[in-house]
LUMLUMDREN-2810 file (N, C-alpha, C; in Angstrom, 1 decimal):
<atoms>
<atom><aa>M</aa><ch>A</ch><at>N</at><xx>188.2</xx><yy>138.0</yy><zz>60.1</zz></atom>
<atom><aa>M</aa><ch>A</ch><at>CA</at><xx>187.0</xx><yy>138.5</yy><zz>60.7</zz></atom>
<atom><aa>M</aa><ch>A</ch><at>C</at><xx>187.3</xx><yy>139.9</yy><zz>61.3</zz></atom>
<atom><aa>A</aa><ch>A</ch><at>N</at><xx>186.6</xx><yy>140.9</yy><zz>61.0</zz></atom>
<atom><aa>A</aa><ch>A</ch><at>CA</at><xx>186.8</xx><yy>142.2</yy><zz>61.5</zz></atom>
<atom><aa>A</aa><ch>A</ch><at>C</at><xx>186.4</xx><yy>142.3</yy><zz>63.0</zz></atom>
<atom><aa>E</aa><ch>A</ch><at>N</at><xx>187.1</xx><yy>143.1</yy><zz>63.8</zz></atom>
<atom><aa>E</aa><ch>A</ch><at>CA</at><xx>186.7</xx><yy>143.4</yy><zz>65.1</zz></atom>
<atom><aa>E</aa><ch>A</ch><at>C</at><xx>185.5</xx><yy>144.2</yy><zz>65.2</zz></atom>
<atom><aa>S</aa><ch>A</ch><at>N</at><xx>184.6</xx><yy>144.0</yy><zz>66.2</zz></atom>
<atom><aa>S</aa><ch>A</ch><at>CA</at><xx>183.4</xx><yy>144.9</yy><zz>66.3</zz></atom>
<atom><aa>S</aa><ch>A</ch><at>C</at><xx>183.8</xx><yy>146.3</yy><zz>66.8</zz></atom>
<atom><aa>A</aa><ch>A</ch><at>N</at><xx>183.2</xx><yy>147.3</yy><zz>66.3</zz></atom>
<atom><aa>A</aa><ch>A</ch><at>CA</at><xx>183.4</xx><yy>148.6</yy><zz>66.7</zz></atom>
<atom><aa>A</aa><ch>A</ch><at>C</at><xx>183.0</xx><yy>148.9</yy><zz>68.1</zz></atom>
<atom><aa>Q</aa><ch>A</ch><at>N</at><xx>183.8</xx><yy>149.6</yy><zz>68.9</zz></atom>
<atom><aa>Q</aa><ch>A</ch><at>CA</at><xx>183.4</xx><yy>149.9</yy><zz>70.3</zz></atom>
<atom><aa>Q</aa><ch>A</ch><at>C</at><xx>182.6</xx><yy>151.2</yy><zz>70.3</zz></atom>
<atom><aa>P</aa><ch>A</ch><at>N</at><xx>181.5</xx><yy>151.2</yy><zz>71.1</zz></atom>
<atom><aa>P</aa><ch>A</ch><at>CA</at><xx>180.7</xx><yy>152.4</yy><zz>71.2</zz></atom>
<atom><aa>P</aa><ch>A</ch><at>C</at><xx>181.5</xx><yy>153.6</yy><zz>71.7</zz></atom>
<atom><aa>L</aa><ch>A</ch><at>N</at><xx>181.2</xx><yy>154.8</yy><zz>71.2</zz></atom>
<atom><aa>L</aa><ch>A</ch><at>CA</at><xx>181.8</xx><yy>156.0</yy><zz>71.7</zz></atom>
<atom><aa>L</aa><ch>A</ch><at>C</at><xx>180.8</xx><yy>156.8</yy><zz>72.5</zz></atom>
<atom><aa>D</aa><ch>A</ch><at>N</at><xx>181.4</xx><yy>157.5</yy><zz>73.5</zz></atom>
<atom><aa>D</aa><ch>A</ch><at>CA</at><xx>180.6</xx><yy>158.5</yy><zz>74.2</zz></atom>
<atom><aa>D</aa><ch>A</ch><at>C</at><xx>180.6</xx><yy>159.8</yy><zz>73.5</zz></atom>
<atom><aa>L</aa><ch>A</ch><at>N</at><xx>179.5</xx><yy>160.5</yy><zz>73.5</zz></atom>
<atom><aa>L</aa><ch>A</ch><at>CA</at><xx>179.5</xx><yy>161.8</yy><zz>72.8</zz></atom>
<atom><aa>L</aa><ch>A</ch><at>C</at><xx>178.8</xx><yy>162.8</yy><zz>73.7</zz></atom>
<atom><aa>I</aa><ch>A</ch><at>N</at><xx>179.4</xx><yy>164.0</yy><zz>73.8</zz></atom>
<atom><aa>I</aa><ch>A</ch><at>CA</at><xx>178.9</xx><yy>165.1</yy><zz>74.6</zz></atom>
<atom><aa>I</aa><ch>A</ch><at>C</at><xx>178.8</xx><yy>166.3</yy><zz>73.6</zz></atom>
<atom><aa>T</aa><ch>A</ch><at>N</at><xx>177.6</xx><yy>166.8</yy><zz>73.4</zz></atom>
<atom><aa>T</aa><ch>A</ch><at>CA</at><xx>177.5</xx><yy>168.1</yy><zz>72.7</zz></atom>
<atom><aa>T</aa><ch>A</ch><at>C</at><xx>177.4</xx><yy>169.2</yy><zz>73.6</zz></atom>
<atom><aa>V</aa><ch>A</ch><at>N</at><xx>178.1</xx><yy>170.3</yy><zz>73.4</zz></atom>
<atom><aa>V</aa><ch>A</ch><at>CA</at><xx>178.1</xx><yy>171.5</yy><zz>74.3</zz></atom>
<atom><aa>V</aa><ch>A</ch><at>C</at><xx>177.4</xx><yy>172.6</yy><zz>73.5</zz></atom>
<atom><aa>G</aa><ch>A</ch><at>N</at><xx>176.5</xx><yy>173.3</yy><zz>74.2</zz></atom>
<atom><aa>G</aa><ch>A</ch><at>CA</at><xx>175.9</xx><yy>174.4</yy><zz>73.6</zz></atom>
<atom><aa>G</aa><ch>A</ch><at>C</at><xx>174.4</xx><yy>174.2</yy><zz>73.5</zz></atom>
<atom><aa>G</aa><ch>A</ch><at>N</at><xx>173.7</xx><yy>175.2</yy><zz>73.1</zz></atom>
<atom><aa>G</aa><ch>A</ch><at>CA</at><xx>172.3</xx><yy>175.2</yy><zz>73.0</zz></atom>
<atom><aa>G</aa><ch>A</ch><at>C</at><xx>171.7</xx><yy>174.4</yy><zz>71.9</zz></atom>
<atom><aa>T</aa><ch>A</ch><at>N</at><xx>170.7</xx><yy>173.7</yy><zz>72.1</zz></atom>
<atom><aa>T</aa><ch>A</ch><at>CA</at><xx>170.0</xx><yy>173.0</yy><zz>71.0</zz></atom>
<atom><aa>T</aa><ch>A</ch><at>C</at><xx>168.5</xx><yy>173.4</yy><zz>71.1</zz></atom>
<atom><aa>G</aa><ch>A</ch><at>N</at><xx>167.8</xx><yy>173.2</yy><zz>70.0</zz></atom>
<atom><aa>G</aa><ch>A</ch><at>CA</at><xx>166.4</xx><yy>173.6</yy><zz>70.1</zz></atom>
<atom><aa>G</aa><ch>A</ch><at>C</at><xx>165.7</xx><yy>173.3</yy><zz>68.8</zz></atom>
<atom><aa>I</aa><ch>A</ch><at>N</at><xx>164.5</xx><yy>173.7</yy><zz>68.7</zz></atom>
<atom><aa>I</aa><ch>A</ch><at>CA</at><xx>163.7</xx><yy>173.5</yy><zz>67.5</zz></atom>
<atom><aa>I</aa><ch>A</ch><at>C</at><xx>163.1</xx><yy>174.8</yy><zz>67.1</zz></atom>
<atom><aa>D</aa><ch>A</ch><at>N</at><xx>162.8</xx><yy>175.0</yy><zz>65.8</zz></atom>
<atom><aa>D</aa><ch>A</ch><at>CA</at><xx>162.1</xx><yy>176.2</yy><zz>65.3</zz></atom>
<atom><aa>D</aa><ch>A</ch><at>C</at><xx>160.7</xx><yy>175.7</yy><zz>64.9</zz></atom>
<atom><aa>L</aa><ch>A</ch><at>N</at><xx>159.8</xx><yy>176.5</yy><zz>65.3</zz></atom>
<atom><aa>L</aa><ch>A</ch><at>CA</at><xx>158.4</xx><yy>176.2</yy><zz>64.9</zz></atom>
<atom><aa>L</aa><ch>A</ch><at>C</at><xx>157.9</xx><yy>177.3</yy><zz>64.0</zz></atom>
<atom><aa>Y</aa><ch>A</ch><at>N</at><xx>157.4</xx><yy>176.9</yy><zz>62.8</zz></atom>
<atom><aa>Y</aa><ch>A</ch><at>CA</at><xx>156.9</xx><yy>177.8</yy><zz>61.8</zz></atom>
<atom><aa>Y</aa><ch>A</ch><at>C</at><xx>155.4</xx><yy>177.6</yy><zz>61.6</zz></atom>
<atom><aa>P</aa><ch>A</ch><at>N</at><xx>154.5</xx><yy>178.6</yy><zz>61.7</zz></atom>
<atom><aa>P</aa><ch>A</ch><at>CA</at><xx>153.1</xx><yy>178.4</yy><zz>61.4</zz></atom>
<atom><aa>P</aa><ch>A</ch><at>C</at><xx>152.9</xx><yy>178.0</yy><zz>59.9</zz></atom>
<atom><aa>L</aa><ch>A</ch><at>N</at><xx>152.0</xx><yy>177.0</yy><zz>59.7</zz></atom>
<atom><aa>L</aa><ch>A</ch><at>CA</at><xx>151.8</xx><yy>176.5</yy><zz>58.3</zz></atom>
<atom><aa>L</aa><ch>A</ch><at>C</at><xx>150.8</xx><yy>177.4</yy><zz>57.6</zz></atom>
<atom><aa>C</aa><ch>A</ch><at>N</at><xx>150.0</xx><yy>178.2</yy><zz>58.3</zz></atom>
<atom><aa>C</aa><ch>A</ch><at>CA</at><xx>149.0</xx><yy>179.1</yy><zz>57.7</zz></atom>
<atom><aa>C</aa><ch>A</ch><at>C</at><xx>149.4</xx><yy>180.5</yy><zz>57.9</zz></atom>
<atom><aa>P</aa><ch>A</ch><at>N</at><xx>150.2</xx><yy>181.1</yy><zz>57.0</zz></atom>
<atom><aa>P</aa><ch>A</ch><at>CA</at><xx>150.7</xx><yy>182.5</yy><zz>57.2</zz></atom>
<atom><aa>P</aa><ch>A</ch><at>C</at><xx>149.7</xx><yy>183.6</yy><zz>57.4</zz></atom>
<atom><aa>D</aa><ch>A</ch><at>N</at><xx>148.5</xx><yy>183.4</yy><zz>56.9</zz></atom>
<atom><aa>D</aa><ch>A</ch><at>CA</at><xx>147.4</xx><yy>184.4</yy><zz>56.9</zz></atom>
<atom><aa>D</aa><ch>A</ch><at>C</at><xx>146.6</xx><yy>184.4</yy><zz>58.2</zz></atom>
<atom><aa>V</aa><ch>A</ch><at>N</at><xx>146.9</xx><yy>183.4</yy><zz>59.1</zz></atom>
<atom><aa>V</aa><ch>A</ch><at>CA</at><xx>146.2</xx><yy>183.3</yy><zz>60.3</zz></atom>
<atom><aa>V</aa><ch>A</ch><at>C</at><xx>147.0</xx><yy>183.9</yy><zz>61.5</zz></atom>
<atom><aa>P</aa><ch>A</ch><at>N</at><xx>146.4</xx><yy>184.7</yy><zz>62.4</zz></atom>
<atom><aa>P</aa><ch>A</ch><at>CA</at><xx>147.2</xx><yy>185.2</yy><zz>63.5</zz></atom>
<atom><aa>P</aa><ch>A</ch><at>C</at><xx>147.8</xx><yy>184.1</yy><zz>64.3</zz></atom>
<atom><aa>L</aa><ch>A</ch><at>N</at><xx>149.0</xx><yy>184.4</yy><zz>64.9</zz></atom>
<atom><aa>L</aa><ch>A</ch><at>CA</at><xx>149.7</xx><yy>183.3</yy><zz>65.6</zz></atom>
<atom><aa>L</aa><ch>A</ch><at>C</at><xx>148.9</xx><yy>182.8</yy><zz>66.8</zz></atom>
<atom><aa>T</aa><ch>A</ch><at>N</at><xx>148.1</xx><yy>183.6</yy><zz>67.4</zz></atom>
<atom><aa>T</aa><ch>A</ch><at>CA</at><xx>147.2</xx><yy>183.2</yy><zz>68.5</zz></atom>
<atom><aa>T</aa><ch>A</ch><at>C</at><xx>146.2</xx><yy>182.2</yy><zz>68.1</zz></atom>
<atom><aa>R</aa><ch>A</ch><at>N</at><xx>145.8</xx><yy>182.1</yy><zz>66.8</zz></atom>
<atom><aa>R</aa><ch>A</ch><at>CA</at><xx>144.8</xx><yy>181.2</yy><zz>66.3</zz></atom>
<atom><aa>R</aa><ch>A</ch><at>C</at><xx>145.4</xx><yy>180.0</yy><zz>65.5</zz></atom>
<atom><aa>T</aa><ch>A</ch><at>N</at><xx>146.7</xx><yy>180.0</yy><zz>65.4</zz></atom>
<atom><aa>T</aa><ch>A</ch><at>CA</at><xx>147.4</xx><yy>179.0</yy><zz>64.6</zz></atom>
<atom><aa>T</aa><ch>A</ch><at>C</at><xx>147.3</xx><yy>177.6</yy><zz>65.3</zz></atom>
<atom><aa>E</aa><ch>A</ch><at>N</at><xx>147.0</xx><yy>176.6</yy><zz>64.6</zz></atom>
<atom><aa>E</aa><ch>A</ch><at>CA</at><xx>146.9</xx><yy>175.3</yy><zz>65.2</zz></atom>
<atom><aa>E</aa><ch>A</ch><at>C</at><xx>147.9</xx><yy>174.3</yy><zz>64.7</zz></atom>
<atom><aa>T</aa><ch>A</ch><at>N</at><xx>148.5</xx><yy>174.6</yy><zz>63.5</zz></atom>
<atom><aa>T</aa><ch>A</ch><at>CA</at><xx>149.5</xx><yy>173.7</yy><zz>62.9</zz></atom>
<atom><aa>T</aa><ch>A</ch><at>C</at><xx>150.8</xx><yy>174.4</yy><zz>62.7</zz></atom>
<atom><aa>F</aa><ch>A</ch><at>N</at><xx>151.9</xx><yy>173.7</yy><zz>63.0</zz></atom>
<atom><aa>F</aa><ch>A</ch><at>CA</at><xx>153.2</xx><yy>174.2</yy><zz>62.8</zz></atom>
<atom><aa>F</aa><ch>A</ch><at>C</at><xx>154.1</xx><yy>173.2</yy><zz>62.2</zz></atom>
<atom><aa>A</aa><ch>A</ch><at>N</at><xx>155.1</xx><yy>173.7</yy><zz>61.4</zz></atom>
<atom><aa>A</aa><ch>A</ch><at>CA</at><xx>156.2</xx><yy>172.9</yy><zz>60.9</zz></atom>
<atom><aa>A</aa><ch>A</ch><at>C</at><xx>157.4</xx><yy>172.9</yy><zz>61.9</zz></atom>
<atom><aa>V</aa><ch>A</ch><at>N</at><xx>158.0</xx><yy>171.8</yy><zz>62.2</zz></atom>
<atom><aa>V</aa><ch>A</ch><at>CA</at><xx>159.1</xx><yy>171.7</yy><zz>63.2</zz></atom>
<atom><aa>V</aa><ch>A</ch><at>C</at><xx>160.4</xx><yy>171.5</yy><zz>62.4</zz></atom>
<atom><aa>H</aa><ch>A</ch><at>N</at><xx>161.4</xx><yy>172.2</yy><zz>62.7</zz></atom>
<atom><aa>H</aa><ch>A</ch><at>CA</at><xx>162.7</xx><yy>172.1</yy><zz>62.1</zz></atom>
<atom><aa>H</aa><ch>A</ch><at>C</at><xx>163.8</xx><yy>172.1</yy><zz>63.2</zz></atom>
<atom><aa>Q</aa><ch>A</ch><at>N</at><xx>164.9</xx><yy>171.5</yy><zz>62.9</zz></atom>
<atom><aa>Q</aa><ch>A</ch><at>CA</at><xx>166.1</xx><yy>171.5</yy><zz>63.9</zz></atom>
<atom><aa>Q</aa><ch>A</ch><at>C</at><xx>166.5</xx><yy>173.0</yy><zz>64.0</zz></atom>
<atom><aa>G</aa><ch>A</ch><at>N</at><xx>166.8</xx><yy>173.3</yy><zz>65.3</zz></atom>
<atom><aa>G</aa><ch>A</ch><at>CA</at><xx>167.1</xx><yy>174.7</yy><zz>65.6</zz></atom>
<atom><aa>G</aa><ch>A</ch><at>C</at><xx>168.4</xx><yy>175.3</yy><zz>65.2</zz></atom>
<atom><aa>N</aa><ch>A</ch><at>N</at><xx>169.5</xx><yy>174.5</yy><zz>65.2</zz></atom>
<atom><aa>N</aa><ch>A</ch><at>CA</at><xx>170.8</xx><yy>175.1</yy><zz>64.9</zz></atom>
<atom><aa>N</aa><ch>A</ch><at>C</at><xx>171.8</xx><yy>174.0</yy><zz>64.5</zz></atom>
<atom><aa>R</aa><ch>A</ch><at>N</at><xx>173.0</xx><yy>174.4</yy><zz>64.3</zz></atom>
<atom><aa>R</aa><ch>A</ch><at>CA</at><xx>174.0</xx><yy>173.5</yy><zz>63.8</zz></atom>
<atom><aa>R</aa><ch>A</ch><at>C</at><xx>174.4</xx><yy>172.4</yy><zz>64.8</zz></atom>
<atom><aa>R</aa><ch>A</ch><at>N</at><xx>174.4</xx><yy>172.7</yy><zz>66.1</zz></atom>
<atom><aa>R</aa><ch>A</ch><at>CA</at><xx>174.7</xx><yy>171.7</yy><zz>67.1</zz></atom>
<atom><aa>R</aa><ch>A</ch><at>C</at><xx>173.6</xx><yy>170.6</yy><zz>67.1</zz></atom>
<atom><aa>T</aa><ch>A</ch><at>N</at><xx>172.4</xx><yy>171.0</yy><zz>67.0</zz></atom>
<atom><aa>T</aa><ch>A</ch><at>CA</at><xx>171.3</xx><yy>170.0</yy><zz>67.0</zz></atom>
<atom><aa>T</aa><ch>A</ch><at>C</at><xx>171.4</xx><yy>169.2</yy><zz>65.7</zz></atom>
<atom><aa>G</aa><ch>A</ch><at>N</at><xx>171.7</xx><yy>169.8</yy><zz>64.6</zz></atom>
<atom><aa>G</aa><ch>A</ch><at>CA</at><xx>171.9</xx><yy>169.0</yy><zz>63.3</zz></atom>
<atom><aa>G</aa><ch>A</ch><at>C</at><xx>173.0</xx><yy>168.0</yy><zz>63.4</zz></atom>
<atom><aa>T</aa><ch>A</ch><at>N</at><xx>174.1</xx><yy>168.4</yy><zz>64.0</zz></atom>
<atom><aa>T</aa><ch>A</ch><at>CA</at><xx>175.3</xx><yy>167.5</yy><zz>64.2</zz></atom>
<atom><aa>T</aa><ch>A</ch><at>C</at><xx>174.9</xx><yy>166.3</yy><zz>65.1</zz></atom>
<atom><aa>T</aa><ch>A</ch><at>N</at><xx>174.2</xx><yy>166.6</yy><zz>66.2</zz></atom>
<atom><aa>T</aa><ch>A</ch><at>CA</at><xx>173.8</xx><yy>165.6</yy><zz>67.1</zz></atom>
<atom><aa>T</aa><ch>A</ch><at>C</at><xx>172.8</xx><yy>164.6</yy><zz>66.5</zz></atom>
<atom><aa>V</aa><ch>A</ch><at>N</at><xx>171.8</xx><yy>165.1</yy><zz>65.7</zz></atom>
<atom><aa>V</aa><ch>A</ch><at>CA</at><xx>170.9</xx><yy>164.2</yy><zz>65.0</zz></atom>
<atom><aa>V</aa><ch>A</ch><at>C</at><xx>171.6</xx><yy>163.4</yy><zz>64.0</zz></atom>
<atom><aa>G</aa><ch>A</ch><at>N</at><xx>172.5</xx><yy>164.0</yy><zz>63.3</zz></atom>
<atom><aa>G</aa><ch>A</ch><at>CA</at><xx>173.3</xx><yy>163.2</yy><zz>62.3</zz></atom>
<atom><aa>G</aa><ch>A</ch><at>C</at><xx>174.1</xx><yy>162.1</yy><zz>62.9</zz></atom>
<atom><aa>L</aa><ch>A</ch><at>N</at><xx>174.8</xx><yy>162.4</yy><zz>64.0</zz></atom>
<atom><aa>L</aa><ch>A</ch><at>CA</at><xx>175.6</xx><yy>161.4</yy><zz>64.7</zz></atom>
<atom><aa>L</aa><ch>A</ch><at>C</at><xx>174.7</xx><yy>160.3</yy><zz>65.2</zz></atom>
<atom><aa>L</aa><ch>A</ch><at>N</at><xx>173.5</xx><yy>160.6</yy><zz>65.8</zz></atom>
<atom><aa>L</aa><ch>A</ch><at>CA</at><xx>172.6</xx><yy>159.6</yy><zz>66.3</zz></atom>
<atom><aa>L</aa><ch>A</ch><at>C</at><xx>172.1</xx><yy>158.7</yy><zz>65.1</zz></atom>
<atom><aa>A</aa><ch>A</ch><at>N</at><xx>171.8</xx><yy>159.3</yy><zz>64.0</zz></atom>
<atom><aa>A</aa><ch>A</ch><at>CA</at><xx>171.3</xx><yy>158.6</yy><zz>62.8</zz></atom>
<atom><aa>A</aa><ch>A</ch><at>C</at><xx>172.4</xx><yy>157.7</yy><zz>62.3</zz></atom>
<atom><aa>S</aa><ch>A</ch><at>N</at><xx>173.6</xx><yy>158.0</yy><zz>62.4</zz></atom>
<atom><aa>S</aa><ch>A</ch><at>CA</at><xx>174.7</xx><yy>157.2</yy><zz>61.8</zz></atom>
<atom><aa>S</aa><ch>A</ch><at>C</at><xx>175.1</xx><yy>156.0</yy><zz>62.7</zz></atom>
<atom><aa>G</aa><ch>A</ch><at>N</at><xx>174.5</xx><yy>156.0</yy><zz>63.9</zz></atom>
<atom><aa>G</aa><ch>A</ch><at>CA</at><xx>174.8</xx><yy>154.9</yy><zz>64.8</zz></atom>
<atom><aa>G</aa><ch>A</ch><at>C</at><xx>176.0</xx><yy>155.1</yy><zz>65.6</zz></atom>
</atoms>
C-alpha cells in the first residue's frame, strides 16, 4: 500500500494578472461590453497549472 502524499506549501513571488482583450475590434474601447480574459504572465500560468494538478 502506497503512502499518501503530503500536501506542499507553495509561494509564488512576483506580479500576477490578467489580460483583457475586447471581442469587437471595430467598437471604441469606451463602448466595448465584452472582453476575452487570459492569464497575464508566466507566474500566473505556473500558479494555475500547479493548482490544477492538485
